[in-house]
VOROTI-179698 format. One line per field, with one value per residue (C-alpha): x, y, z. Coordinates in nm, 4 decimals. Layout:
REM VOROTI-179698
X: c(X / ...)
Y: c(Y / ...)
Z: c(Z / ...)
REM end
This chain:
REM VOROTI-179698
X: c(-1.2344 / -1.0057 / -1.0372 / -0.6404 / -0.8260 / -1.1555 / -0.9029 / -0.6662 / -1.0029 / -1.1304 / -0.8500 / -0.8339 / -1.1686 / -1.1649 / -0.9275 / -1.2134 / -1.4550 / -1.6692 / -1.7671 / -1.6970 / -1.8983 / -1.6063 / -1.7388 / -1.6940 / -1.4352 / -1.6216 / -1.8442 / -1.9739 / -1.8632 / -1.5920 / -1.7924 / -1.7384 / -1.4571 / -1.6366 / -1.3829 / -1.5282 / -1.4928 / -1.2398 / -1.0173 / -0.6532 / -0.5023 / -0.2718 / -0.5362 / -0.7147 / -0.4461 / -0.3803 / -0.7978 / -0.7060 / -0.3862 / -0.6345 / -0.9219 / -0.6833 / -0.5356 / -0.8796 / -0.9544 / -0.6438 / -0.7304 / -1.0449 / -0.9678 / -0.6965 / -1.0242 / -1.2372 / -0.9306 / -0.8438 / -1.3044 / -1.2816 / -0.9188 / -1.1054 / -1.4625 / -1.2359 / -1.0826 / -1.3682 / -1.5183 / -1.2456 / -1.2757 / -1.6399 / -1.5230 / -1.2443 / -1.4598 / -1.7019 / -1.4903 / -1.2924 / -1.6621 / -1.7462 / -1.4473 / -1.5236 / -1.8577 / -1.7920 / -1.5576 / -1.7903 / -2.0386 / -1.7183 / -1.6851 / -1.9895 / -1.9725 / -1.7543 / -1.5942 / -1.6641 / -1.4445 / -1.1180 / -1.2285 / -1.4052 / -1.1980 / -0.9333 / -1.2165 / -1.1903 / -0.7947 / -0.8418 / -1.1294 / -0.9206 / -0.6562 / -0.8039 / -0.9868 / -0.6442 / -0.4656 / -0.8071 / -0.7970 / -0.4372 / -0.4921 / -0.7846 / -0.5498 / -0.2761 / -0.5042 / -0.6418 / -0.2903 / -0.1879 / -0.5060 / -0.4492 / -0.1042 / -0.2172 / -0.4267 / -0.1984 / 0.0699 / -0.2157 / -0.3088 / 0.0621 / 0.1313 / -0.1726 / 0.0488 / 0.3670 / 0.1947 / 0.0127 / 0.3420 / 0.5876 / 0.5259 / 0.5679 / 0.6977 / 0.3856 / 0.0974 / 0.1299 / 0.4496 / 0.5878 / 0.8207 / 0.4691 / 0.2810 / 0.5569 / 0.6630 / 0.2690 / 0.2600 / 0.5611 / 0.4253 / 0.0829 / 0.2721 / 0.4136 / 0.3474 / 0.3676 / 0.5962 / 0.9492 / 0.9540 / 1.2225 / 1.1814 / 0.8487 / 0.7215 / 0.3724 / 0.1425 / 0.0652 / 0.4864 / 0.8306 / 1.1735 / 1.3954 / 1.3697 / 1.0414 / 0.9047 / 1.0749 / 0.9719 / 0.6240 / 0.5978 / 0.7377 / 0.5190 / 0.1959 / 0.3790 / 0.4093 / 0.7703 / 0.9713 / 1.2630 / 1.4975 / 1.3785 / 1.7259 / 1.9071 / 2.1856 / 2.0302 / 1.8502 / 2.1455 / 2.2158 / 1.9137 / 1.8599 / 2.1568 / 2.3475 / 2.2278 / 2.4653 / 2.3287 / 2.2932 / 2.0571 / 1.8364 / 1.4339 / 1.1953 / 1.1599 / 1.5166 / 1.6350 / 1.9193 / 2.1331 / 2.3487 / 2.4741 / 2.5156 / 2.2457 / 1.9791 / 1.7817 / 1.5165 / 1.3305 / 1.4179 / 1.0441 / 1.2261 / 1.2782 / 1.6265 / 1.4026 / 1.3736 / 1.0562 / 1.2281 / 1.1716 / 1.4511 / 1.5026 / 1.2980 / 1.1483 / 1.0345 / 0.7735 / 0.7954 / 0.9032 / 0.9926 / 1.3804 / 1.6457 / 1.8674 / 2.2313 / 2.5157 / 2.7822 / 2.4811 / 2.4217 / 2.1906 / 2.0171 / 1.6949 / 1.5146 / 1.4216)
Y: c(-0.3159 / -0.5662 / -0.9101 / -0.8766 / -0.5525 / -0.7285 / -0.9862 / -0.7862 / -0.5987 / -0.9403 / -1.0863 / -0.7221 / -0.7281 / -1.1521 / -1.0108 / -0.8920 / -1.1680 / -1.3646 / -1.1930 / -1.3699 / -1.2170 / -1.1855 / -1.2961 / -1.0012 / -1.1144 / -0.9534 / -1.1357 / -0.8398 / -0.7311 / -0.9657 / -1.1040 / -0.9828 / -1.1480 / -1.1999 / -1.0646 / -1.2671 / -1.1068 / -1.3928 / -1.4632 / -1.5342 / -1.1889 / -1.3428 / -1.5390 / -1.1690 / -1.0228 / -1.3178 / -1.2773 / -0.8621 / -0.9214 / -1.2230 / -0.9725 / -0.7213 / -0.9617 / -1.0562 / -0.6741 / -0.6130 / -0.8848 / -0.8272 / -0.4054 / -0.5726 / -0.8292 / -0.5021 / -0.3277 / -0.6819 / -0.6824 / -0.3004 / -0.4037 / -0.7082 / -0.4956 / -0.2178 / -0.4760 / -0.6130 / -0.3131 / -0.2089 / -0.5782 / -0.4572 / -0.0619 / -0.2374 / -0.5361 / -0.2301 / -0.0085 / -0.2945 / -0.4079 / -0.0166 / -0.0959 / -0.3926 / -0.2455 / 0.0108 / -0.2075 / -0.4866 / -0.1905 / -0.0266 / -0.3994 / -0.4024 / -0.0669 / -0.0101 / 0.3340 / 0.4160 / 0.7313 / 0.8153 / 1.0668 / 0.7749 / 0.5507 / 0.7559 / 0.8088 / 0.4543 / 0.4377 / 0.6892 / 0.5398 / 0.1697 / 0.3630 / 0.5584 / 0.2452 / 0.0604 / 0.3221 / 0.3464 / -0.0702 / -0.0547 / 0.2860 / 0.0746 / -0.2701 / -0.0586 / 0.1655 / -0.2235 / -0.3812 / -0.0573 / -0.0554 / -0.4516 / -0.3481 / -0.0817 / -0.3495 / -0.6032 / -0.3720 / -0.2539 / -0.6339 / -0.6818 / -0.3582 / -0.5351 / -0.8614 / -0.6843 / -0.5185 / -0.8733 / -1.0057 / -0.7759 / -0.5123 / -0.1629 / 0.1352 / 0.2500 / 0.4656 / 0.7513 / 0.8121 / 1.0232 / 0.7538 / 0.4627 / 0.7531 / 0.7835 / 0.3850 / 0.3162 / 0.6232 / 0.4751 / 0.1183 / 0.2545 / 0.3402 / -0.0279 / -0.0844 / 0.3320 / 0.3506 / 0.5212 / 0.8285 / 1.0799 / 1.3925 / 1.2984 / 1.3753 / 1.1751 / 1.0817 / 0.7989 / 0.7653 / 0.9008 / 0.9014 / 0.7510 / 1.0899 / 1.2049 / 0.8824 / 0.9386 / 1.3068 / 1.2407 / 0.9841 / 1.2080 / 1.5091 / 1.2502 / 1.2796 / 1.6389 / 1.6446 / 1.8459 / 1.6888 / 1.8050 / 1.7415 / 1.5542 / 1.2237 / 1.4785 / 1.7139 / 1.3995 / 1.2926 / 1.6078 / 1.5687 / 1.4470 / 1.2733 / 1.0245 / 0.6709 / 0.3004 / 0.0176 / -0.1870 / 0.1137 / 0.1216 / 0.1522 / 0.2023 / 0.5617 / 0.5967 / 0.6966 / 0.4567 / 0.5301 / 0.2734 / 0.5481 / 0.9096 / 0.8893 / 0.6413 / 0.6548 / 0.3610 / 0.4101 / 0.1483 / -0.0399 / -0.3170 / -0.6632 / -0.5661 / -0.4439 / -0.0934 / 0.0207 / 0.1960 / 0.3710 / 0.1761 / 0.2724 / 0.3605 / 0.0464 / -0.0280 / 0.0088 / 0.1114 / -0.2143 / -0.3400 / -0.5012 / -0.6274 / -0.3712 / -0.3500 / -0.3751 / -0.0833 / 0.1846 / 0.5303 / 0.6237 / 1.0071 / 0.9463 / 1.2149 / 1.4630)
Z: c(-3.5363 / -3.6651 / -3.5001 / -3.3287 / -3.1208 / -3.0339 / -2.9152 / -2.7279 / -2.5675 / -2.5139 / -2.3357 / -2.1125 / -2.0371 / -1.9044 / -1.6159 / -1.4270 / -1.5619 / -1.2353 / -0.9184 / -0.5859 / -0.2819 / 0.0156 / 0.3435 / 0.6360 / 0.9380 / 1.1833 / 1.4061 / 1.6553 / 1.9779 / 2.2066 / 2.4924 / 2.8002 / 3.0590 / 3.4030 / 3.6852 / 3.9594 / 4.2953 / 4.4824 / 4.1538 / 4.1529 / 4.0258 / 3.7783 / 3.6429 / 3.6181 / 3.4696 / 3.2583 / 3.0935 / 3.0767 / 2.8088 / 2.6416 / 2.5927 / 2.4871 / 2.1910 / 2.0932 / 2.0586 / 1.8588 / 1.6283 / 1.5716 / 1.4787 / 1.2261 / 1.1475 / 1.0449 / 0.8565 / 0.6739 / 0.5941 / 0.4923 / 0.2229 / 0.0642 / -0.0072 / -0.1562 / -0.4024 / -0.4827 / -0.5588 / -0.7563 / -0.9703 / -1.0254 / -1.1410 / -1.3787 / -1.5298 / -1.6131 / -1.7713 / -1.9474 / -2.0774 / -2.1828 / -2.3978 / -2.6078 / -2.6678 / -2.8452 / -3.0558 / -3.0692 / -3.2596 / -3.4457 / -3.6004 / -3.7711 / -3.9224 / -4.3011 / -4.3171 / -4.6869 / -4.7602 / -4.6416 / -4.3997 / -4.2108 / -4.1839 / -4.0639 / -3.7393 / -3.7367 / -3.7020 / -3.4160 / -3.2470 / -3.2498 / -3.1334 / -2.8949 / -2.7341 / -2.7378 / -2.5254 / -2.2829 / -2.2220 / -2.1717 / -1.9124 / -1.7424 / -1.6555 / -1.5371 / -1.3312 / -1.1681 / -1.1410 / -0.9162 / -0.7084 / -0.6812 / -0.5490 / -0.3095 / -0.1593 / -0.1444 / 0.0043 / 0.2665 / 0.3751 / 0.4274 / 0.6266 / 0.8783 / 0.9090 / 0.9681 / 1.2800 / 1.3382 / 1.4007 / 1.5038 / 1.7982 / 1.7195 / 1.9487 / 2.1283 / 1.9596 / 2.1072 / 2.0328 / 1.6629 / 1.6038 / 1.5886 / 1.4271 / 1.1876 / 1.1078 / 1.0799 / 0.8103 / 0.6151 / 0.6415 / 0.5192 / 0.1769 / 0.1521 / -0.2715 / -0.3402 / -0.6511 / -0.6354 / -0.8162 / -0.8075 / -0.6411 / -0.5131 / -0.1578 / -0.1772 / -0.0874 / -0.3545 / -0.4719 / -0.3345 / -0.3730 / -0.0346 / 0.1211 / 0.0625 / 0.2044 / 0.5559 / 0.5559 / 0.4754 / 0.7413 / 0.9405 / 0.8694 / 0.9797 / 1.3317 / 1.3185 / 1.3183 / 1.0278 / 0.8500 / 0.6009 / 0.1736 / 0.1133 / 0.2056 / 0.2621 / 0.4538 / 0.6698 / 0.7602 / 0.9797 / 1.1293 / 1.5143 / 1.6981 / 1.6071 / 1.7550 / 1.6634 / 1.5633 / 1.8852 / 1.9944 / 1.6691 / 1.6941 / 1.5052 / 1.3501 / 1.2909 / 0.9774 / 0.8476 / 0.5889 / 0.4001 / 0.2052 / 0.1658 / -0.1161 / 0.0477 / 0.3695 / 0.5042 / 0.8308 / 1.1075 / 1.1696 / 1.4407 / 1.4308 / 1.2025 / 0.9343 / 0.7391 / 0.5627 / 0.2236 / -0.1578 / -0.2572 / -0.6723 / -0.9677 / -1.0971 / -0.7138 / -0.5035 / -0.1248 / 0.0655 / 0.3511 / 0.3660 / 0.6209 / 0.7479 / 0.6695 / 0.8700 / 0.7981 / 0.8200 / 0.9772 / 1.2461 / 1.3129 / 1.5543 / 1.5246 / 1.8100)
REM end
């Protein structure tokens, strides 16, 4: 194993060095609100709303904690994997092949280790992007109101947002890679609503809706060959094009909109 090879493998392993414990955001059950008799109704209603907000915030905290724990686990796993490759390379570095067959075998192992280390780094990067996308989806949920959680549109929106960061792959329909129509088809399937497969068919699904009446879950067509899903607040979620990931974008101006039934 040459010094340049060892340097590459060492730098890859160093990407995952260091272990920092992530504190839990969960703080136990919410304290019960006192509902004394005789208090004004406005006060009780305000207290109940605040209790609901606290419950929602704790739920988000629990989800964030779970994502951070998984991210920490990913880091440890990548650290162990890259360390194993580096240790094997260092063991080879002290040996000197004494015949052509041994030299060829050493070259084969060198190439295999470089490929393996590269694969470990890429896999860790994909996992990190996935965790970041989940955190962004949680942040979106905290900032914006989604449709009622028991509606099919809300289930589809939440499903689509859960795929933020997944790569665009032409012809893919999930669950970890999508093209534009594959994303909306998969998201609505999670809500029990079948959609046609291609953009050119989906543009005939449901009923037409004007831009001023767009609602979360509506299918948005900036042109005949692309589909997005409205998520409210002038935004859409989409699998935009090759080389990109599922992302949140602005709602366009010149668009066609269909509402699945």
